C-alpha positions as CSV (number, residue, x, y, z in Angstrom):
1,X,-31.4,4.4,-24.0
2,X,-27.8,4.3,-25.1
3,X,-25.3,2.2,-23.4
4,X,-23.6,5.1,-21.6
5,X,-21.8,3.8,-18.6
6,X,-18.0,4.3,-19.2
7,X,-16.4,4.4,-15.8
8,X,-16.6,1.9,-12.9
9,X,-18.3,4.4,-10.6
10,X,-21.4,4.4,-12.8
11,X,-22.2,0.6,-12.3
12,X,-20.9,0.9,-8.7
13,X,-23.5,3.6,-7.9
14,X,-26.2,1.7,-9.7
15,X,-25.5,-1.4,-7.6
16,X,-25.4,0.6,-4.4
17,X,-28.8,2.3,-5.2
18,X,-30.3,-1.1,-6.3
19,X,-29.3,-2.7,-2.9
20,X,-30.4,0.4,-1.0
21,X,-33.8,0.5,-2.8
22,X,-34.4,-3.2,-2.0
23,X,-32.7,-3.5,1.4
24,X,-36.0,-4.0,3.3
25,X,-37.1,-6.8,0.9
26,X,-33.6,-8.4,1.1
27,X,-33.4,-8.0,4.9
28,X,-30.2,-5.9,4.7
29,X,-29.8,-3.5,7.6
30,X,-26.8,-1.5,6.2
31,X,-25.1,-0.7,2.9
32,X,-21.4,0.3,3.1
33,X,-19.2,1.5,0.2
34,X,-15.5,0.9,-0.8
35,X,-13.2,1.0,2.2
36,X,-15.8,1.8,4.8
37,X,-15.0,-0.3,7.9
38,X,-17.9,0.7,10.3
39,X,-20.7,-1.9,10.0
40,X,-23.2,-0.8,12.7
41,X,-25.8,-3.6,12.0
42,X,-26.0,-7.0,10.4
43,X,-26.8,-8.3,7.9
44,X,-24.9,-5.7,5.9
45,X,-23.4,-5.4,2.4
46,X,-20.2,-3.7,1.4
47,X,-19.9,-2.7,-2.3
48,X,-16.3,-2.3,-3.5
49,X,-14.9,-1.2,-6.9
50,X,-12.5,-3.9,-7.9
51,X,-11.1,-3.8,-11.5
52,X,-11.5,-2.1,-14.8
53,X,-10.3,-3.8,-18.0
54,X,-10.1,-1.9,-21.3
55,X,-9.1,-3.5,-24.6
56,X,-9.4,-2.4,-28.2
57,X,-12.7,-3.7,-29.5
58,X,-13.5,-2.1,-32.9
59,X,-12.8,1.0,-34.9
60,X,-12.7,3.8,-32.4
61,X,-14.1,1.7,-29.5
62,X,-12.9,-0.1,-26.4
63,X,-14.4,-3.1,-24.8
64,X,-14.6,-2.2,-21.1
65,X,-15.1,-4.8,-18.4
66,X,-15.7,-4.0,-14.7
67,X,-15.5,-6.2,-11.6
68,X,-17.3,-5.1,-8.5
69,X,-17.2,-7.0,-5.2
70,X,-20.1,-7.3,-2.9
71,X,-19.3,-8.5,0.6
72,X,-22.3,-9.7,2.6
73,X,-21.7,-9.5,6.3
74,X,-24.2,-11.9,7.7
75,X,-23.5,-11.8,11.4
76,X,-21.0,-12.3,14.1
77,X,-20.7,-16.0,15.0
78,X,-23.4,-16.0,17.7
79,X,-26.4,-17.9,16.4
80,X,-26.4,-21.6,15.6
81,X,-24.5,-22.6,12.5
82,X,-27.4,-24.6,10.9
83,X,-29.8,-21.7,11.2
84,X,-27.1,-19.2,10.1
85,X,-25.9,-21.2,7.1
86,X,-29.4,-21.5,5.5
87,X,-30.1,-17.8,6.0
88,X,-26.7,-16.8,4.6
89,X,-27.3,-18.8,1.4
90,X,-30.8,-17.4,1.1
91,X,-29.6,-13.8,1.4
92,X,-26.7,-14.3,-1.1
93,X,-29.1,-16.0,-3.5
94,X,-31.6,-13.2,-3.2
95,X,-28.9,-10.6,-4.0
96,X,-27.7,-12.6,-7.0
97,X,-31.2,-12.9,-8.3
98,X,-31.8,-9.1,-7.8
99,X,-28.6,-8.3,-9.7
100,X,-29.6,-10.6,-12.5
101,X,-32.9,-8.8,-13.0
102,X,-30.9,-5.8,-13.9
103,X,-28.4,-7.4,-16.2
104,X,-28.2,-4.4,-18.6
105,X,-28.6,-1.8,-15.7
106,X,-31.7,-0.5,-17.5
107,X,-29.8,-0.3,-20.8
108,X,-26.7,1.5,-19.6
109,X,-24.4,-1.5,-20.2
110,X,-24.3,-4.5,-22.6
111,X,-24.5,-7.1,-19.9
112,X,-23.5,-7.8,-16.3
113,X,-23.8,-10.9,-14.1
114,X,-22.6,-12.6,-10.9
115,X,-19.6,-14.7,-11.7
116,X,-18.8,-16.0,-8.2
117,X,-20.3,-16.5,-4.8
118,X,-17.8,-17.5,-2.1
119,X,-18.7,-18.1,1.6
120,X,-16.1,-17.4,4.2
121,X,-15.2,-15.5,7.4
122,X,-13.5,-12.3,8.2
123,X,-12.0,-11.0,11.4
124,X,-13.6,-7.9,12.9
125,X,-10.5,-6.0,14.1
126,X,-12.6,-3.6,16.2
127,X,-14.4,-6.3,18.3
128,X,-11.9,-9.2,17.8
129,X,-14.7,-11.5,16.5
130,X,-15.3,-13.5,13.4
131,X,-17.9,-12.3,10.9
132,X,-19.6,-14.8,8.6
133,X,-19.4,-13.4,5.0
134,X,-20.2,-14.2,1.4
135,X,-18.2,-12.5,-1.3
136,X,-20.1,-12.0,-4.6
137,X,-18.3,-10.9,-7.7
138,X,-20.3,-9.0,-10.3
139,X,-18.8,-8.4,-13.8
140,X,-20.2,-6.1,-16.4
141,X,-19.2,-5.1,-19.9
142,X,-19.8,-2.3,-22.3
143,X,-18.5,-0.8,-25.5
144,X,-17.0,2.7,-25.1
145,X,-16.1,5.1,-27.9
146,X,-12.5,6.5,-27.7
147,X,-13.8,10.0,-27.0
148,X,-15.9,8.8,-24.1
149,X,-13.1,6.9,-22.5
C-alpha cells in the first residue's frame, strides 16, 4: 500500500477509529473529537488535531509532520489517589502501546509514535470539579508529492 496520508484528518480519523475499535479492551467509555466538551462517562479520550508541518524534502516532495493530542480523562477526583494513579498510568501505557503497534498506520505513513505522556488535571467548567488527565502527543511523518499537497 502506498503512503497516501497527506492531510492531518487522515491520521486523526485513523487514531479515532483505532481507539474506538479497542475501547472495550482499553477500558475507555467514550471517545470525543477536537473541541467536543461533553464527556458523559469516564474514562474517556479526546483526540485533537494539533499541528501540521510541511517542509521541502526532495524533488517535487514535501516532508509532512503531524502532531495529534490525545487527552485521557481518567475520572473526577473521587476515588483514592493511590488506586487512581496506578490505573491512570496503566491506561496511558496501554494507549501508547496500541498506537505503537500501528506505527505506519497500515502503510499509510512513514512512521508515527508517541513523543510525550504528561499527567495533569483540568477543570471541568460544567461541574466545577477537577478531572485527572494524561496528555499524550503522537507525531507522524510522511512524504507527499507536490501535486497531492
